[in-house]
N, C-alpha and C positions, 0 to 999 in steps of 0.2 A: 606673467603673473601680476595681478593687480595689487600694488603695495598698500592700497587702502583696505584690502580684505583682511578681516580680523584674524584669518588663519594663515596669512602670508608670512614669509620669512622676515620681511622688512618690519611688519607690524610687531612681531615678537620682540625685536630689539627696540622698537619705539616704546615699548611698555617697560623698559628699564627706567629706574628713577632718574630724574633730571640731573641730580648731582653727579651720578655715575656717568651719564652720557656726556656731560660737559668735560669731565676729567679724561674720559677715553677719547673724545674728539680731539682734545688738546694733544694727547699722545700720538694719535694717528696723523695729526698735522705736523708732527716733528717738534712739538713744544715740550718743555720740561714740566712734568706734573708736580705741583707744589706739595708741601708736607700736609697741608689741610686737605687737599684733594686726595692724597694718598691715604690719609686716615679714613676717608669715606670708602675707598676701594678695598682697604684692608678688612672692612666689616661686611663686604658684599656677600649676599646670599641669593638663592633662587635665580631669577633671570639676570639680576645684576652680576652674580658670580659667573653665569654662563657668558654674558657679554664681556666681562673682564678676561675670561679664558680665551674667547675668540680673538679679541684684540691682541692679547699677549702672543697668540700663535701667529697672527699677521705681522706683528712687530718682529718676532723671531725670524720669520721668512725674509723680511727686509734687512735685518741687521746681521743675520748669521747664515741665511740661505737654508736650503733643504738638506744639506749634508749634516749628519749626526756623527760626532767624533767620539773616540775613546783612546786611551793610552795603554800600552802594555807595560805594566809596572809591577813592583813588589813592595809591600809594606814591611818594614823591619822595626819593631818596637823593642829596643834592645834592653830595656829594664822596666819593671813595673814598680820598683821601689821609689817612693816619693815622700818628700817632707811636707807636701800639701795634703789637705784632707777635703777636697772639693766634694760637695754634696751630690753632684751628678755623676761622679766617676766611680765605677765598679772595678776598674782595671788596676788601680794603684794598691800597693801593700806597704805597710810600715816596715822599716828595715829590720825589725825584730821578728817578723812573721816568717813562718817556714815557706810560704808560697812566694816569697820574694826571689827574683832572679836578676842576673846581670850577664848579658852576653859579652864576652871579651871581644876586643876589636877584631881579632883574627876570625872569630865566628861571624861577626857582622860582614866582614869582607867575603867570607866563604858564601854566605847567603846571597850577597850581592852578585858574586861571580856566577852562582847557580842561576839567578834571574837573567843575567846578561846572556848566558849560554842558551837560555830558553827564549830569547828574543826580546827581553825587556829593554826599553830605552831609558827607564827611570827607576830609581829606588826612592821611596818616601820613608824618611827616618824620623821618628819621634818617640819620646819615652817619658818616664817619670823623672823626678829630680832627686837623685840619691843624696843622702847626707854626705858632707865633706868631699863632694866631687872635686877633682882637680879642675880648676877653672879653664884649663886649656884642653880638656878632654874632647870637646866638640871639634876643636881645631885639629887635634891629633887624629881623630876618627876620620874627619874629612880628608886630611892629607893621605892617610893610609888607603882609603877607598880610591882616591884619584891616582895614587901611585900604581895600584893594581889594575884599575879599570878607568883609564883616562877619558874614554868616550862615553861613559855612563853618566847621565844627568843626576845630580844629587839634589833632590827636593827635600830639604832637611831642616829640622829644628823649629819648634814652635816659638812664638814670641816669648813665651815664658822661659823656654830653654835659653834663648839668646840673652834675656835679662839675667838669668841665673849664672850663665857663663861669664857675663860681664862683671857681675858682682863678685863671683868667686875668683876671677883673675885679677881684679883691680883695674881693668881696662874700662874706658868709656864705652857706651853702646856703639858709637861710631867706629872706634878703633877695633872693637871686637868683631863687628861685622866686616870691617876692612880686612882683618886677618882671615876670617872665614872665607871671604871671597878669594883672597890670594891663595888659600889652601885648596880651592876648587869647588866651593859651594856654588850651586846653580841658582836655585830659587828657595824661598821660604814657604812652607805650607800656611794655611790660613787659620789654623787653630789658635786657641786661647782667646778667641773673640767672644764666644758665648753671646751674651747681650751686652752691647756697649752702653751700659747704663750703670753707674756706680752703685746706687742703692740696690739694684737687682743683683749685681755681682757680690756685694757684701752679704746678701742673703743666701745665695746658693754656693758661694765659694769665697768666704772671707779669707783675706791674705793672698788671694790670687793677684796676678799682675793687674794694675789699675787701668782704667780707660786711658788716662794720660800717658802712662808708660807704654801701653799697647800702641797708641798713636805715634809715640816717639820712635819705637822700634820700627814701625812700618815706614814712616816718612824718612827716617834715616836710611833704611835699606833701599828705598826707592831712589833717594838722592845719590846713593852709591852705585846705582845701576843693577841692584838685586831686585828682581820682580817677585811678586808674592801672589798667593791665592787670597781670597777673602771669603769668610763664612759667617753664618749665624746659627746659633743653637736655640731652638724654640720648642714650645709644647710643655713648659713647666709652670712658672709663676708669672711670666711676662704677659703683657697685653699687646694687642695689635698696634697700639700707639708706640710701644717699644720697638716693634718691628720697623715701623716707618722711620723713627729717629735713628735707629741703627743704620738702615740703608741710606738715609740722607747724609749721615756722616761719611759713609763709604763713598758716596757720590761726590761729596765735596773733596775728599782726599784724592779721588781719581782725577777730578778736573784739575787739581793742582799738580799731581805727579805722573799720572798715566801708568802707574806701576802695577796695578792689579791685572792678572791674566784672566781671572774667572771669579764667579760668585757661586758658592755652594751652600744652599740651605741644608741644615742638618737637624732633623727632628729628634727630640730626646727619646732614647731607648730607656724606658722608665723602670722596667720590672726589677732590675737588680741595682738601680741607682740608689745609694744610701739615703738621699733626701726623701725618696719616695718609699722605699721598702722598709726603712727604719723610722719613717715619719719624723725626720730631723728638721724638715721645713714644712710649715703649715700650708695647706691648700695647693700642694703640688698636683698638677693634672697628670693623668696617666698617659702622657705623650700627646702628640698632635692628633687630631682627627683627620680622616681622609680629605674632608673639605678644607681644613687648615693647610694641609700639604699642597693642595692644588692652588689655593688662594695665595700662599706664600710664593710659590714659583711664578705664578702669573703676575703678582705684584712686583716681584723682582725684575721681571722683564720690562714692565712698564716704567718702573722707577730708574733702573740701572742700565737697561739694554743699550742706550745710546752711547754710554761711556764704558760699560763693561759688557761687551756683546756675547760673552760666553757664560751661560747659566747652566750649571750642572745638576743633573738628577742623580742622587746617590742610591744605587741599587742595594747597597749595604743597609741603609736605613729603611728604604721603602719597599724593597723587594722588586722582582722583575716586572710584575703586572702593573703596579702603580707607577713605576719608573717609566714604563711605556706611555702611560696616560700623560705623564708630565712632559713628554716630548711633544705633545699637542697642546700644552698649556704654558709654553714659553721657554722650555729647556731645549738645548741643542747639543748636550754632551752627556755621556753616561759614565764619566770617570774612568777608572782603570780596572785591569784584571785582578789586581791586588795580590793574589797568591796566598798571602797571610793577612789577617786583620784581627787584632786583639782587643782594641779598645771598645768597639761596638759589640763585639762578640761577648766580652766579659759582662756587658750590661744587659745581655739577653737578646741581642739581635739574632734572627734566624739565618741570616746570610753573612758572608764575609770571607769565606775561605778562598774561593777561586771561581771566576766565570771566564771561560776561554774566549778568545777573539771570535770564533765562529758563532758562539751563542749570542754574543753581543750583536754581531751582524744580523743574526736571525731576528732579534727583537726589533732592530732598526728597519730591516726590509719589510717586516710585517706591517709597518705603518706607511709603506710606500715611499720611504726616504732612502737616501744613499749613505751607506756607512763609510767611514774613513778612519784609519789609524792616524793619530797625531803624536807630536812630541809634547813635552811639558809646556812649551811656549805657544802651543796651538799652531805650529807649522804642520802642514799635512805631509805625512810620511807616505801614505798610500790611500788612494780613493778606490773603492771597490764597486765597479759597475755590475749590472745584472750578469750573473754567471761566473763572476770572479769569486772563487771559493778556495783559496789556498788553505792548507792545513798547517797550523802552528803546532810546535811541540806541546804547547799548553793544552791544545784541543785533545790530545791523546792521553792526558793524565786521567786515570780511572778513579784513583783514590787520593785526593789532594792532601788529606790529613796524614795518610801514611807516607806520602812522598815528601811533604814539606813541614810536617808537624802542625801543632795547633796550640792555642793559648792554654787550653786545659791540660794538655799533655806536658807543656813546658812547666807550668807551675807545680805539677805533681811530680816532676822529675827532680832529682837532686843534682843533675849534671852541671847546671849553671847557677846553683844556689848562691844567692847574695850573701856575702860575708862582711859584716860591719867592720870597718877599719879601726 
C-alpha cells in the first residue's frame, strides 16, 4: 500500500492534529505523557479520538497482553443508612426513613458463605455511614468474616468508611488500618474518589472526605502493605481538565507507593441521582456520552498504563456492548460477577445483579481475546483457551433476584429495618 495515497491507512492517521500525534508518539516510545499533552488528548474528537483509541489498544497489548480478566465475586452493601447527603448518591437513606436497612453481621457472613460456596474468591463490602456506629464495627465485621471464611479475600470499606471508623473509634488512620489488616482485611476498594478536586467535591458532596484525607488513607494503607483499587466518577459537572489532574495525582501516588491494583472509570448514573433529578446542583450533565466513555478509558491507558497496567471496564455502568468496545480502547479487565449490586442499581443502572463467568467469557472471546479468571490482586486463577468451557454454579442461576435478593426488595422488606439507637 502506498502510504502517500490519500486513502491509505497511514495517511488517515497522518491527518490527526500535530499536538495529538506528538503526545501519542511519546506514549508509544515509552515516555510519560505530560499533563498539558493529556489535556489535549482528553478533548480529542474525530480522527484524533480514533488515533487515541488505536494507540491505547496497542499500549494495552504491550502492558497487559491479550488476556482479558474477571473475578468471581459478590457485592455486599450492608446498610444504606448514611449521615452524608452526597448529591450523586441515590442509594443512601436518612436513619429516620422507612427504607433504611442494616444487615447484621451474621447475615453478612451468610451472604459471604453463599458466595464462597458458588465459587467466589472475593467479597466486596461497602455501605453507608450509619449514625452512632460503633467505631470498631468494621474491625469486628472483618474478624467475623475471616473466622468463618479464612480463605475468602475481603475487598472492603471505602476511604470514607475507614475515616469514619477511625474517628468513631478514636484511633489514628494508621492504627485503624493496622487493626483492620490484623483482623483479615485484604484490600480496599477505590470508591470515595469521585473527582479529586476539592471545589468539585464541595459542589457535589459537601462534607465528604476531603482530597487530603483521601490521599492520607490511601498512602497510609499502601505503606502498611494494604493494596487498593483506584477510581474516578465522571459525567457530572467536571471538565476534562479535572480528569487529567485526577489521573496525574493517581500516577504520582503510584510511582511513590506501587499500591494500586487497577484503575476503574465510573460514569455517573444520573437518572436518580439527587443532584440531577432534584436539580440540587446547577448544570449537571445527564451522565457521560459514549464518546466520553471511550475517551476516558483510552486516556487512562495512555496516562496510567505504564504504572497501573490494569484498566477495568465496568459492565454495571456501561452495559455489555459498550464494555466490549472498551476492551479495544485500552481496558483489559471486566470486573466481577457481582451477584448483587445496590449502589448503581439504585441510581438507575440497567445492569448490576449478576453476569455469570460463561457470559463474561463469551464477550471476551467475541473479540478474539483470551478470557481468564483472576483473583483480587490480578493473579491468574485459570486461563481459558479455545474450547475450555467449564460450567460455574453461577451460570445455572435462572433468576438472580429470586435467588439472591435485590436492592428494591431489600428496602421494601421490614426484615432488616434499621432501628435508630
